[in-house]
Structure formats: structure tokens, C-alpha cells
N, C-alpha and C positions, 0 to 999 in steps of 0.2 A: 779255534786260531787254525784249525785245518782245513776251512773253509778259505781262508783269508790265503793262506801259503796255494791254492789251486788256483784262484783266481787273480792272485800278482802277477804272475806272467801271464796273465789274457792284456790285462791291463797297463801292462810296461807296454805291450805288443803296441797297441791303439795308442797310444804318449807317443812312442815311435814314430811311429806312422803320418799323424797326425801332425808332429814339427816336421816329416819329411818334405811334404807336398804345402806351398806357398801359393799364393797368387802374385800378379805381376803389381807390380809396382809404378811400371813404365807412364810417364805422364801421358805421351800422344796414346798409347792404346787406351788409357782409362778414359780420355776424352771422346774418344773413338766408341768407349763402349756406352758413354752418358749420352751421347745426339743417338746413339743406332738406330732406336726405333721412332723419331722425330724425323731425324733429317740423314739417312742413308745416304742420299749420296755425299753430305762432309764427310760423315765416318768411313768413307773409302777413301777419298782423297786423302783425308790422315792417315789411315792405316799403308796407305801406296807412297807417302814420305818418307816413310824407314826404307831407306834403299838396299837392305842385307835382313832380314828378320831373320833367318835360318843359322845368324849368328852370335843374334842375342841369348840369353841365359834362356836355361831350360823354362821355367816360369816365364820368362816374358813371349818367349816364341810360342807354347803354348794359349798362352793367353791370345797372340796375334790371331793363329790359326783358327782360334773359336771366332774369337771376332770378325776377319774376314771372310770366312763364312758366312757368321750371322749376317753380314752386309750386303754378299750377293744376295741372300735367300731373302732381306728385303725389297732389292730392288728387281726384285722375281728374275735373277739371270740362273739359268739353268748352269748346274755344276754337275760338271759328267766323270771328275775322277775324286775318289775319296780321300785322297793320300794325304791333302791336308788336314780334313775335320779328323782325319784318326791320328793326328797326332796329338789334338788336344783331347782326344775320347781316350787314349793310354795314357796319358799324363795327370787325365784326374780320375779313373780309374781307383776305387777303392779308396777314394780319397775325403776329406771332411768339406771339400768344397761340391756340394753335392747341385748347388746350382750352375755350376759350370758344368760340372758333370754330367746332370740331365737337361742341358739345353745343348750340350756337344751329342749324347746321343740322341736330342729331337734333330736334330742339323742331317747326320748322319744318315737317320730314317728318312729324310726327306729326297738326300742325295741318292740314297738306294731306290727309293719310290720313283724319281725320276727317271732311272734306268734300268726301270724295268727289272727290279729284284726284287721282288714284292716279299717273298719269303722271310729275306734278309732284311727288309726293313720294319715289316710287322717288330720281327726281334728286336729293335735299336727301339723302335717305340715302346714296346711294353716293358724295356729297360729302362727307356727314360721316366716312365711311366712310374715305377717301384720308385726310382730315385728323387724325383719330386715330388713324392708324397709328403714329407714334412715339410717341403721348402714354402713360401710366400708367394713365389710366381703363379701367380692365379690363371692370370689369360696363357701364360705358355701351357699349363697343365692341362685349359681349355683348347690349348692347339693340338698338344698329344693328343689327346683322346677323339677331336676331331679325325686325323689323321688313320687313328684305329679305327673308327667308324668307316670311313671311307674306305679302308682294304677293304672290311666284311665284305661293305656294298658291291666293291666293283667282283667279290667272290659269291655273290648272291647268299650271303650267309645274313640277310636282312635282321632279322630278331636280335641281333648281336648287335650290329651294325645300331641300330635304333638304342639299345642300352648306352651305346656310346656318343652318340649325337645328342644325347639328353644330357649327359654328365657334362659335354661340353659348353651345352647352351646354360645349363645351371651356374657353370664359372664365367662364363662373358656376363652373365645375367647379373652376379655377385659385382664383375669389375664396370658394370653402366657397359659396356664395350658395346654398342650399335652395332656396329661394322661385323663383329663376329658374330654376333648373335644374327644377323639376318642370314649368315651364310647357314649356319645352323638351322635356323628353322627352317631355310630352303630345302634341307638336306631329309629333316626329318619329314617335311612333307610330301619328297620323292619316295621315302622309304613308306610312309604311310599309304600312299598309291601302289606299293608293290605289293603292301600285306593288304590288300582291299577294306583298308579302314573306308566310312561313310564319306563320298565326294566332298562335300561341305567342309567336312572338317580338315578334309586336304587342300581344299582351294583356302581355309580359312589361316594356316597357314605358309600358303604361299603369298597369300596378303600383306600378312604382318610382315614374311621376309622383306618385299617389293616395299614396304612403307618405310623400313629399316634402311635399306638400301640407298633408299632415294634421300634420304638424312641426311647419311651419315656421308653420301655423296659420291660412293663406289658404284660410278655408271658402269664398270663390270658386271659387277654380280645384278645391279637392276637389270639389265639387257638380258642375261643369261636367265633371269627369274621369267621375266616377258615370253623369252623362248621355252621355260619350261612348262608356263602356265598355256602359250599357245600349243604342245604335245598333249596338255591335259585335255584342252575342249575341241582337240580336233574331229572328235566324235561327235560331240557333243555339240557347241555354239560355232556354225562353220563361221560366221563373218567374225565372231570377236578371233578365233582360233587365227584365223587370215589375216587380221589386223596385227595380233602380236607375235606370229610367224615373222611377219614382215618385218618389224620393228628389227627381231634379233638375227634376221638374215643380210638386214643390210649392215647391222654393227659388227657381224663377227665372218669376217669373209672365208677364213678356214672353212666354218662350221655351212657354208652355204648347200654344198652336197645334201648334207642332212635334212636343214629347212628345205630345201628345194622338195625333197622327196613327200613330206608334211604335206606343203602347199599344193604341191600337184593333187593331192587325195582332197583334200578343202574345196580348189577349183574348182574339182567333179563333183563333187557334191552342193555345189554353188553354180552347176550346169555352165561349167567354161571350159569346155573341151581346150581350146587354143591355148589360156595362160596356162590349162593342165599341160598338155603337152610342152610345154616351153620348158617349166620347172622338170620335167622328167631329164632334158636333155642334159640341163646343169647337172642333176643326180648322177647323171651317167658318169660326169666327168672322174668320180671318184671311186672306185675299185678296190682301194685300199682294207677299206674298213668293214669287214665282215656283218655288222650290224646295221650300218647303212642300208650295205646291199641289198642285207633281207625288206626293210623297206621300201627301196627302192623297187625291187622286184613287188612285192605287191602293189605300190601303187601304179607300176603297169601295168598289174593283171584288171586294176578297174578300170584304168584308162580305157585298156584293150576290151574289156567286157562291154564297158559305157558305149564303144563304139560296135560292138555287134561281134566283134572277133571272138568267140566264145573257146575256138581252136590253141589262138597266142594266149589267151587267158588263161586257161589251164595248163600250159607248160610255164606260164610267168610264176602263178599259184606252187606248181610243183618245185620251181627251181628257189621258190622264196620258202617252203615249208622244209625243203631238203638243207638250204643253207641255216636256216635256223636252228636245229636239229643238231646240227655240226659245231653248229656256234653253245649253244646247250654242254654238250657234252663235254667240249674245251673248257667252261667256265666250270665245268665240276668238276677236274682233274685236280686242280691244288688241294682245295679243301681248305681252306684257309684257318678256318678255327682249329685243325690240329696243330697249326705252330702255337696257338694257343695256349692248347693242353702242354703241348712239349717243354712251353718255360715255364721252370718248375723255378720257385724261388729257392729251394736247398742247392743248386746250383751256383746259384751266387755266394751262399753261405759257404758252401765246398770250397769255391776260390778263394774268399775269405782266409779258411782255415788253411790251404795250403803256404796263401800268404805270411800265416803266420808261424809257419812253421820254417818257412825260409827266414824271417828274419830274427828267429830263436837267437843263433847266434850272437847278431849285434845286439842282441836285450843284456849280454852281460858287461857291453860297454855302460852302460848308462846303469849299474851299477849303485850308482854313488846317488841317485834318484829314489831309494828305496825308501827313506822314510816321507819323501811329499809323497810319493805313490800310495804310502801307506794310508795318511791321510785321506788321500784321495778314495782309497778305498773304503774307508770308513763313511764319510759323506755318501759315497752310492750308494751304500747300503742301508744310510738313513731314507736316502731320497725312494731308491727301490722301494722299501715298504711301505713309504707313506704315497708312494704310487699304488701300489699293489692293494691298499684299503681302502683310498678312494677310487680303482676301477671296482673291487667288491661292492660298495656303496653304488655306486652306478648302477653295477649288475642286478641290486636288488630292487637300487630304483624301475629299474625298467623291467623284472620281473612283476613288480607290483601295479607298475601303470598298464602290462601287458593282461594280467590279470584281471585288472579294472574292466578294461574294454573289454575281454572275454563276458564278464558278468552282465554290463550294460549290453552287448548284444544278443546275448542270451536271454535277457528280459524283455528288448527290444521283441525278438520272434515269438518269444511268447504273448505278450501282448496283442503282436497284432493276429497271431492265430485265434487268441479269444476273441479279437474284436470281429473277424470273418465268421466265427462259429455263431457268434452273438447274429451277425447279417445275417448269415442264412439261415438260423432258426425263424429268425423275426421275417425272410422272405418266403420260408417253406410256408409258416402260419399265415401269410396275407394270401398265398395260391389257396390253404386250403379253405380260408373263409370266402374267396369269390366263387370258388365251386360250390360250397354251402350256400350262401344267398343266391346263386342260379338255380339250386334246387328245391327250394326250401316252397312248397304250395300256400303253407299259413303264417305268411307275415305278420301280419297283425298279431298275430299269438308268440310270435317270436324274438320279439321287438327286443327285449332286455336282453335274451340269450344274446343275441347278433350283438349288443350294442358293449356288452363284456366283453364277447372274443375282440371286436373290431380295438378295442380297448388295450388288450396286451398282444396282438400283430402288429395294430401301426406302433413307426417309431416313430414317438413324440420327440418334439425341439431340443428338449431338454436334453433326450439322448444325443439327436445328431449332436449338440454342443460336446458332450461327455468322447463320442466317438471321433470327433473333431482334433478335440485337444487332444486324444491319445495318439493319433496319425502324426499330428506336427510334432508333438516329443519325441515319436518314434522316429521319424525322421528329421531329428535336430532344428524344429521350430522353422523350416525350411515352409511351410503351406504359412503361416501366421507372418513369415518375410512376404512371402508373393503375396499378400492380402494387400501389407502393407505398400508396398508398392507400386500395387494394381487397386487403390482404393475404387475403382467402377466396378469391383467383383462384388456379387450380391451372394446374401448367406447360400441360396439355393445353386449356384455357382461353385462356392466353396464345399457344397454337398457332393457335386460332379467331380469336382477335382479329389476329393478327400478318395471317392470309390475307387477311383486311376488308378491312386497311390497306391492301395491295397491289390490290385491287377485284379477288379473283378468285371466279367465279361458283360457287354450293353445289355443283356437280356436281362440280368440279375440287376443291373442299377436300375433297368427301367420298372422291373418287379419292386424292389425298394424304395423308389420314389413316387409310383405309382403314374408311373405314364408310358406314354405309346412310344415306339424307337422311333416315328416320324418327329415327337417331342424331342426326342433326347438328341438325334442330333441338330437340329434347330436349337437346342438348347448348346452342345458344344460347338457351332458355327459361332452364336453370341459372344460366348468365352474366349474364342480366338481371337473375334475380334476387339474384346475389352482388354487382351493381352497381346494387342498388334502383332497378330501373326500371321503369315500368307494364307491363304486359303491350300495352299497343297501343304503346308504342314500340317501333319499326324498330330493329333494332342495328346494320346495317350504316349508315343513317347519321347514326345517335348515335355512331358509333365514327369515321364521316368529318368527322363535326362536329366531334370532338373534336381532331382533329389536321390539321384545314387551316380551322376556321372563324373569322371574325374578329370581333374585340368592337365593335360598334356605334358604342360610346366611340370 
């Protein structure tokens, strides 16, 4: 009973607050909300048809401000003032209308970001993320995480940025929103490049983004990705880089100075100095962006070096490096990740506690609801206990699964070490037998001895079957899966692949298989051909990625 008395004011406060905030019943605003995602221009006209929205009730005016800001965002119009959206933010704050409150904070973050107030924008997005957590607005959750990842990327906190971009991608995949998926893949590809991931992986994700943007009919993102690929390829494949950069250059007039700088460099590498100088002149037209100026100085230096003007090239290199260092120092000042640490959820709880204290006097007015609240309390306790019991069961199940996985990993590691030790022993016996054969002078008398030692030292086909099965089991049947998908692989091929899985070097593989290195290299070339791999592909790396690699998604 004492517990009930202490909890009762808390429940009464929640009940009072839930009754205090309501959503709009205005048909025009509700109609605009229904069409804002598919026909934002129609939603805009509907909202403008209300002559004096500020004279509406508080609930209707807050809804109008929310939908008006959302409509402008969908129409890609820059909003310079946050006064309208803050009406909605303040009204839905600490209310049961989590969909509307989370959306309002997301829009506030977008407006602050457009005004280059990135710290305040990060706070708004983090609040939106927290409020939207229990809601079903999956695409909006993805957009919030995408914007947080983008702010981290601007601050060059790439590891944090990658986490949020991947979270946003998972949301967009769950809703099959290929337009948003294309943006997420594009940014993940860019982060992979910044974090020095393999170039093939970077291009794989970039090409996936390019394909999805084309399928969704998003020309803006499509040409942006082409420009990104041109930047990725500008020092690797000059002809392709030039082709992609030219397409982006023609589609984005405002970004031409940046693309012109890159085009100038590619034309120099293609031995076309006249074209290079033409684009250098275009790059010089924009002196406001520090990042673009760094690239322009580097490009001008390359052109001067190509023309034999070493003094001018040196001066330009010096300017480029000096400007780049200045840009790097400026980007490190903000340290956006500190904002994340400062955003403590206890602050939100503190705000709720303050609100409860302020409304304690109002609780007296609804004292007549005591009996109803008492019933609610009992239901709450029953549900709470059931949820707690279920959480405990889930925790025990997860712990059991974790222990099972750890046991399995330990067993696999022990099996792997045992197989390696057996193969190493066989290899040493084989080497000793070969040395013994070379040193024997009375070969005829010792034939039986050598035959017996050979049987013990040589790996039989039965042994190979055992080793292959064990390694296949350790790596979750991926070897048998490879054999099934490529039936042209022979037993000898599978032996080589098995030894590669165990990370044995090529000399040890040659000793175990009793073949020369030339034969081994020839065998590996045949395997790559049967697997339809390019000759430049490293077979060992390919096999390791097959059995141990992770899916970026």
C-alpha cells in the first residue's frame, strides 16, 4: 500500500499531462498531412488556404506549423528562421504525441543545419532520435540517423559517421525505400574511402548507390554519385574519371569550380595541357571555398610542373599545403563528438521531473479520479511484472546463445590448431623421409623400412577427406558450398583451398602436397580460372574474405 501511495502522484501527473496535449482535428491540416510525402505542392497550397493560422487554437496552430515546415522541407526550400517550427517543438514537448514531437525536432535540426548551426542541429537530431525510438516512423528514423551521420562526417569523425549511416541504411532497407538507400550507400562508400577501406569495396557500394538512384529516378543523386566516382578515379583511371567528371560538371553549375579543378588534373595526366589550362581558369572563379582552393592550387602546381616552370609549381604547392593545414585545424575545432557526450538523457528526465513538480498543485483538481487511477496502477503493476519476467527470460536466452557461440568458437579453434599440428607433423616427417632417402647408400636392403616410413609420413586420401571435412565444419560448410557452386573444382583444387583456409604458407603447402612451387602456382592459376576470378586477384585473400568476410549491410 505504501508503494501504491508513493506511485500514485506520478501516475496522476502523467494522466493529467496526457489529457493536456492533443493533436489537431482541422480537416484541411489533416488533408495536407496525408499528401505531404507524395504531393508536397498540394499540401503547401492547402496550408496556405488558411488565412490566419495564428488565430487557430493552440493544437491546430502547432499542427499547422509542423506540417508547413515539413512541406517546405519536402519542397527543398531553405528555411532561414526557426520561429515557426519552434511553435510545434514547444507544444509537443514532453507530450504523448511522440510522432509529432520527433518530427518537429527533426525539422528543427534541418533548419539549424541549413543556417550552419551544426552544434544546435546535432542536439535537435539527437532529441529526435530519442523521441522517435518507440514509434513506427521508420523512414523518419533513418533520415534522423542519416543527418547525424552527415554532421559527424562534416566534423571528420568518420567512425561515428559510419555507424549512423549504416543504421539509416538498415531502416531504409526495411521500408524498401530505394531512393533513400542510394543516399546511404553513397555516403558509406565515401566514408569507406576516408577510412582507407579496399578500393574495390568503395566502388562496389558507390555502384550500388548509382544503380538505385537511377531506378528511383533521382537525377540529382545520380549525377552527384557520378561526380563522386570521378573524384575516386581521378588518379587511377584518367579517361573514366574525365567522363564522369564532365557529366557532373555539366549537371551542377554551382559546383563547376570544384569539378574544373579535378578535370584540369585529369587532362594533364592525359597529356592535354590546353584543356587543363581551360579548366584551371574556371576553377579560379571561385575563391570562397577553402577546400576547393586547396585542390585548385594543387592542380595549378601540376600544370606548372608539366610546363617546366618549377619555381611557380613550388610556390603553388606551398600555398596548397598551407591552406590545407589551415582547413584541417578549423575542422578540428568543433569536435562534434563532444556534443554527443554532452547530450545526457538524464537531462530529459530532469526536465520531466521539473514539470511534475510544477503540475503537482493541479493534481489536486483531479482528485476525483483516484479510483480510476488506482485501477490503472494495479494494471500497470501486473503488466510491469510480466514485462520484467519476459525481459529476464530474454536475457537468459541471449546469455545461453552467447555461451553456445563461445563454446562453438573455442571448439573450432581447438580443431583448427589440432589440424595444423597434424599437418605440420606430417610435413616434418615427409621432409625427414626425403633427406633419409637421399642419404641411404644401401637402398635395396632398406626398401621395407622406407616403405613403412612412407606410409606413416604421407597424407593419405582418407586423411585428406578427414581434414577437408573438419575445415569445412569449422568454417560453417563454406568449402562444401564453394564446391557445390563451382562443380568444376577437382579434389586437388579443394586440397589447396583447404590449406589456404588454414593459412599455411606456400612452401608448407608444397611439402604437404609433394609438388614444386611452380606446380603450386600453376595449380592456383587453374583454381582462379575455375572460379572465374581475374588473374590479378589474390587467391588467398579471396578465400579468406569468403570464409571470414563481413557483409557491409
